[in-house]
Structure formats: C-alpha cells, structure tokens
N, C-alpha and C positions, 0 to 999 in steps of 0.2 A: 339504217346506215346514215351516219351524219357526215356531211361534207365539210371539211375544214379548209376554207379558201384562204389563200395568202394574198398580201397586197399586190397590186397590179405590177409594180416595178421590182418585185422580189427577184433576186438573182439566184438561180439554181446552178450550182457548179460542181466541179470535181477537183480534187487536189492531188499533187504529187510533190516530190522534192528532188533536187538535182542528183544527189549522190544515190538516192534510192532507185532511180530509173534511167539516168542518162548513160551510164557505162562510159566507154571511150576515155578511160581514166587518165591516159597519158598521150592522147592524140591532139594534133593541131595546136601544139604549144602549151597545152594545159599543164599547170604545175601540180605538185603533190600537196594534198590536203591532209589535215590531221586524221581524217577517216581513211584515207589511202594508207597512211602509215600504220594506223591502229589495226586495220584489217589485214595488213601484210605482216603483222607481228603474231607469232604462234600463240594459240590458245586464247585469243581474245574473242573470237567469233565462233558461234556454233558451227560445227562441221567444217571449219576452216573456210567458210564462205567469204566472198569479198564483193564489192560493188564494181569490180573491174569491167564487167559487161552489163550486169543488172538487166534492164529491159531493153537495152540498146536504143533508148529513146533518142539519143544524139543522132543516130543514123535513120531512125524510123519516125521521126517527129511528124513529117507531113501526113503519113497514114494514120498516126495517132490522133492528130487534130481532125482528120476527116472522119474518124470513128466517133469522136466527140460530137461533131456536127450531126452525124447519123443518129446519135442517141438524144439529140435535142438539147445538149448542154448549152447553157447560156454564159458560163464563166469558167475559166481555167486558172486555178491557183498553182503556180510553179515556183521553183526557186532558181536563183542564179548561182552558179558555181563561181565563187570569188576567184578561184585559181584559174578559171578559163580567161578571166579578164586581166588579172595581175598574177602571173605564175608564181611570183615571189611575194605576193601580198602588197607590193608597192613598186614604184619605179615605172618601167616601160609597160604600156598597155599591149595586150595581145589582140591584134585585129581579128584573127579568126574566131576567137571567143565571142567578141562583140557581134560578129557576123552571124553566128549561130542564133543568138537571142534576137537579133534583127529579123532573121527568117521566121523564127517561132512567132514573134509578135505579129508579123505580117500575115502569116498563115491564119492566126486567130482572127485577125481583122477581116480577112477574106471570108472566113467561115461565120462571121457575125458573133464571135465569142469574146466576151470581155476578158482582158488580160489583168491578172492579179499576181503581182510579182513580189517575192520575198527575197531580200538581199542576203540574209544570213540564216540558213537552215542547217547550222552546226558545223559546216565543212570549212573551218578556218584554214588559210594557207599554212602549211607546215613550216615554211620559212619564218613566218611571224611567231609560230609556236616556239621555234628555236630561240626567239628573243624574249620569251616569257608568255607569249599568247595573250589571252585576255587579262592575265595578271599584270601585264605591262601597260601602263596608262597610254603609252604612245600608240597602241593598237586602236584606240578610239579615234585618233586623227587619221590613221590609215583607213579606217572604215568610212569616215566622212569623205575622204578622197575617192574611194571606190564608189560610194553612193553618188557622188557628183558625176562621175563618168557615166554611170548607168542612167541617171536622170537626164543627162544631156543627150544620150544616145536614144533612149526609149521613151522619154517622158511625154512625147507628143502622142503616144499610142497606148500607154499603160494607164488603166483607169484607177487601179488600187495598188499602192505600194505598202509593204510591211518591212520594217527595219529588221527585226529578229523574229524567229520562230522559237517559242518555248525557251526563253533564256534560263529558266530554272533547270532545264535539262542540260544546257551548256554548263551551268554552274556545277551540276552534279558530276561532270567530267573531271572536275578538279577536287570534288568532295568525296565521291564514292568509288571511283576507279573503273566502273563497269562501262562507261562511255568514253569516247575520245575526248581529250588526249590520254585518259586512263590514269589520272593522278588521284591522290587521296590525301588532301591537306586542307583542313578546315581553315587554317590561318590564311590560305590563299583564296579559297573558294568565295568568301564574302567580298574580297577585293574584286574578284572577277565579276560578281553580281553587280557591284557598283559601276565597274567599267562598262559592262554591257548596257546598263541604264544610261551612262554618260554617252556612249557611242550612239545609242538610239537618239538621244536629244540632239547631238551634233548633226546627225543625218537629217533629222526633221528641220533643223535650222537651215541647213543647206537647201533643202526642198523649198522652204518658205522664201529664202533669198532668191532662188531661181525663178519663182513665179510659175512653176510647172502646172499644167492644167488638171492633173489627176488629184487623188486624195492619198494621204499617208497616215499610217497607224503602226501598230505592233500586234503580234499574235502571242497570246499567253495561254499556257496550259493550266486551266482552272477546273480541276476535278472537285467534286463535292466531298467535304469532310464533316462528319457528325460524331459527337462523343458516344463512346460505348455505353456510358451511363451518365447520370446527372451528378456524379461525384465531382468535387472541386478538382481533384487530380486529373480526371479524364477531360473535364472541360478546359482546364489550362493546357493540357497536352495538345488538345485539338486546336486551341488558339495558337500555340507555337507552330504547329504544322501549317495552319493557314497563314500565319505571318511569314513563314519561310517560303511557301510555295505560291501564295497569292500576293500578300501585301508588300513583300520585298520589291515587287515590280509595279503593282498598281498604285501604291501610296506615293512614291516619288513622282510618278507621271501626273496623277490627278490631285494630289494633296501637298506636293512639294516637301515631303518628309518621309523618313523611314519609320516603320512601326516601332514605337518606343519600347514596348514589352520585349520584342525580339532583340533590340539593341542592348537592353540591359542584360538579357540572358546571355548574349554572346560576349559581352565585355570587350576585352582588348582585340578580339578578332572581328568585331562588327565593322561595317563599312565606315570609312573615314573621308567624307566628302571634303573637297577643297572649296575655298570661297568661290561662289558663283556656280558650282556644279548643279545644285538643285534647281536653279533658275533655268539652266540649259536643259536638264532632264524633263522639266515640267513644261517645256514648249508645247503649246496646244496641238493635239492630234485631231484627225478628222474621223477616225473610227477605231474600234477595238476589235481585233480578231480573237475569237474564243475557240479553243480546242477542248472538247468535252468527250470523255469516254466512260467514266465510272464514278461511283461513290464509295468512300471508305469509312469504316467505323474506326475511331481512334481511341486508344486507352493510354494511360500513363504506364510506362514500362521502365524500371530502373536500368535495364540493360538495353534500352532503346536508343543508343547512340547519343549524339550531341543534344538532340531535342528531348531525350527521355520519353519517347513516344513510339508506339507500335500501331500499325494499321492493318485491318483485314478487309477483304472484299465484302461488299454488302449488296445484295440483290433484292429488288422488289418482289412481292409475292408472285409465284408462278414462273419466276425466271431462275435459271441456273447460272453458272459461270461460263464465260466465253473460252475459246481456245487459248487465250492469253492468261487464263486464270483470273480474269477481271469479273466483277459483278456487273449486273445490268440493272440500272436504276434510272429510268427516263425522267422521273420527277426531280432528280438531282439537277438535270439541265435547266428545268424551270426555276429551281431554287437559285442557281448561279446567275441566271439572267435577271432575276428579281433583285439579287444582291447588287448587281451592277447598276440597276435602275435606282435602287434606294440609297446606295452609299457612294456612288461615283458619278452622279450627275446625269444618269440615263444617256450615255453616249450612243451614237450609232454603232451597231454591232453586226458583225458577220460571223456566223458559225463557220470557221475555216477548216475544222476537222471534226468529224463524227462518223463512226463506223465500227465495224467489228471483224475480227478474224473468225471465220467459221470453218467447220469440218467439211470443206468442199470435196465432193466426190464426183468427178467428171464421168459422163457416160462414154460409150465407145467413140463418140464424135467430139469429145472434149467439152461437152456442154454440162454446166453445173446448175442444178435446180436448188439454189441457196435460199430456201424459204426462211431459214433461221435468220439470215441477214436481213431479208425483207421485213420480218417481224421486228427486228431491232430498229431498223431505220424508220419504219412506220411509227412506232411508239415514240421515238425521239422527235420526229417531226410534229406529232401531236403535242408533245411537251413544249416544243418551240412555239407552236401556234397558241397554246395556252398563255405563254409569256407575252406574245404580241397582244392578245386580248386584254392583258393586264397593263398595257401601256409601255412595254419594252420596245425600244427602237431597233428591232431586228430587221436587217436589210437584205440578208442573203444566207444561203446554206450551201456549203461545199462538202460533199461526201469524201471521206477518206476510205478508200482511195480510188482513183480512176482505174488502176490496174494493180494486180499483184506485183509486189516488188521486194527489194532487199529491206528486211526489217531489222536493221542495225545489228546489235549483238546476237540476235536470234537467227540471223541469216535468212534463208529463203523458206523456212518451214511455215511461218504464219502467212496466211493469205487474206488480205484486207480488201482486195479489189472487187469492183463490180464487173470488171473484165478479167477473165482468166488469162494468164500468160503461161504458155508451154515453154519453159525455159530452154528446152533442148532445141526447139525450132523457132522460138520467139513469135509463134503464132498467137494472135489476140482472139479470144473467143468471148463475146459478151455473155454474162451469166443471166439467169432469170431476173436477178435484182436490177441489172442494167435496163431491161425492158420495162420492169415495174417502175423504175425511176424515170424513164422516158415518159411514161404515162402521167406520173405525178407532175412533171414539168409541163407537159402538154395541157393538163387540166389546171395547173397552178393551184393544186389542192391535194389533200390527203384525206382518206376516209377512215372514220372510226366506227 
C-alpha cells in the first residue's frame, strides 16, 4: 500500500449550492429566482420536483455545520441566493437574507471551517430575467452591486469567493432549453456568455477596490474531451467543444481574448465585446475553481447541432458508467490540471466539485455502504495527487456533495451526497463514504 500524502495546508472540504439545499424558497422576504419559476412550470423537472423545501438547510444550517465539524471537514463551499439579498435583483436589500448568511459564516467560524462562498450558482432573480437576464448588459452592473453588498457584509470572514459557478451551464439555459431560464436561442446564448465574463470581471474589480482580506476567483466546469479518432474532422470537432466549454471562459480571463477558431465558426452570433470589456474581464484572480466529473470522446457529427459535434461517455478500463450515465475516467482530472498548468500560467486551483451519484441502498437504519462512491473518490484523489507531484498548484478539494440534494432537472432521484438525506423526515445519515473521507482528512492522505 502506497500512501499519497497531500501538502500540509491542503483544504479538505464539501460543497453544496443554495437552490439545491436551502429550501425556504419564499420565506423571510426572499424573491423568486429563475429556478423557482422553472421548477414551478409543468414538465420542466423530473417527477414535478422543486427546490421549495430541498434539504431545508435554511432552517437546519446549525446542525448541518455541526455534522461537518464531526466529519472533520476543513472547508465548506456554499452559494448565496441572490434573491435572498435583493428579492428583485436590485434596489432594496433584504436584511433577513443577509442575516442568514451572517449566521452561516459565524457558525463555520466557530466550527473552525473555512468559508468558501459562490455568488452565482445559477439562480438569477426572476425580476432581472424579465428584463432580459444575462442577455441584458445591465445585469452585469446589478451583479457588481450585489457582490459589493456581500463583500461588505461577509468579507471579513469569507476566505474564498467565487463569482460564478459553471458559466457554461448558465449559458446552456439560453442555448439548449433544459436548464433555467429554459430558452433555446444561440444568437442570445453567446451574448450571455460574454456578459457572464464581464460580470465576473466587474465583481473582481469591486473586490480589489475594497481591499477585502480573502481571495477571489471563478469556478469552471472543465470536463475532459478527447477525439474519437485522429481524423481531422474529429480533432476539429473536439477543438470546437473545448473552445465552447473551456476556452470561452478561460481565455478571456487569462489571455484577454476569445478563442479565434470558435469566433470564426460562430460568425455573427459570436460575442461582441465593447471597448474596455476584455481589460475588465482579465482583471487578475487569485485562484481557479475546477469542477470535474467525466471524460467524453468527441466525433464530428453533421447532425450535431451548432458545433457539428457529438460526444459519448468514456470510462477507464475496469470502470462502468455512473448513475448519471457518465463515464469514470480519473486520469482525465490529471489531464485537465496539467492543461491549466501548461497553458494558463499554473494558477492556484481548488477542485470545487468532484463526486458521483451512486446506487445507494440504505439498510433498515438508513445507513448506506457506498463503496462505489469511495472507489470513485479515492481514484480521483490519487489523480489529483499525481498532478501535484507534477507541479500543479492544487490547494484544496471539495467533494460534491456534502449531502443528497435537488439535482436540477433530474429532481431528487440522483444522490451525490456523502451524507444521506431522508427527504420525508429530513434526517441526515452519514454514509460509509463520509467516514472514509473523515479518515482521509485526518491522515491528510489517500492510499493506493
């Protein structure tokens, strides 16, 4: 058995997001978000599920933080519901919303758990969507105002801030229709992508101007894409997928430009930056958050939509697909980390999401022996360690997710948590993986 020890200051954490766990969707002055509207629209979500109650984290937050402490967690990545702060996306601040996140950050501080806050985890205020949402350039200024309020209120206690979570998924809500706000208009989607980048840059500038003590970055969804074959058509199709899902966001931040090949492919619907936009977007960040789950093999496909590309799940030998139909390819995580080292200046990186939905079967006590999840997490931690050994500046790892929760358009069927939630009673029951992870944290190491 080989012990893979991590750096002494490595942050071991867990992740959630507001809409997926908080519930209390219309309590204490909270406004309606695009996900509230989307979930309350028939036939949008599997089984008609909604995030109205979710895991009731809004009311059970102290016990949830206490459970994190019991499991030895060193960092908690959560998101802030914009609609709790500005019910209409702008204008008057809702003090009860601020108070909730004040209490959360204070609870984390008392438990010795690092606070890692995300400002936008997809739940845009519906009032702003009614004005065009992220397609409206004005939303970038509203986001900067919201960010300033949160920095002022929590900046003395939050160690890590992220502007957006997975902006490519937010963009897909305007491109593919399966995520909120449920639109399908490519001519709007790439304007949305640019405005998300611009909003990010404006929020980072606000953070710099305020001299807050923490660090700020962004969280990107960087899955691994490899060509189905070495044919020119497959290689170019893979490049288009990478340009759309990776470089559309990485390149403006780190290189002050959009990927030229994608811009030529998109033509008139490509982002149209105004003078000064790229300077704002490329305001230096302190870290990059990386969400990694799977690897896809890509081929050229004439019927493959705008990008003329199709992708299929790809698993490493001895691995099958997950409950989500995703492949399992831990080496893909190492590949993405090395790409960031080689092509983007080797930034400080936190793996902000990594995990799997597994076929959890609770016993009569509600306990789940999720050995499949443990195997998944273990191999990905080994892959992360391999990247550290090759010079990647990886500073922490946050499991997705702390507990089972609302999984967007799939409702409550997939379970990603290392803690089981009995949705009928809201009882939390740590799974075998939670105790395994506690030992990893205690030893600051994983075993191969």
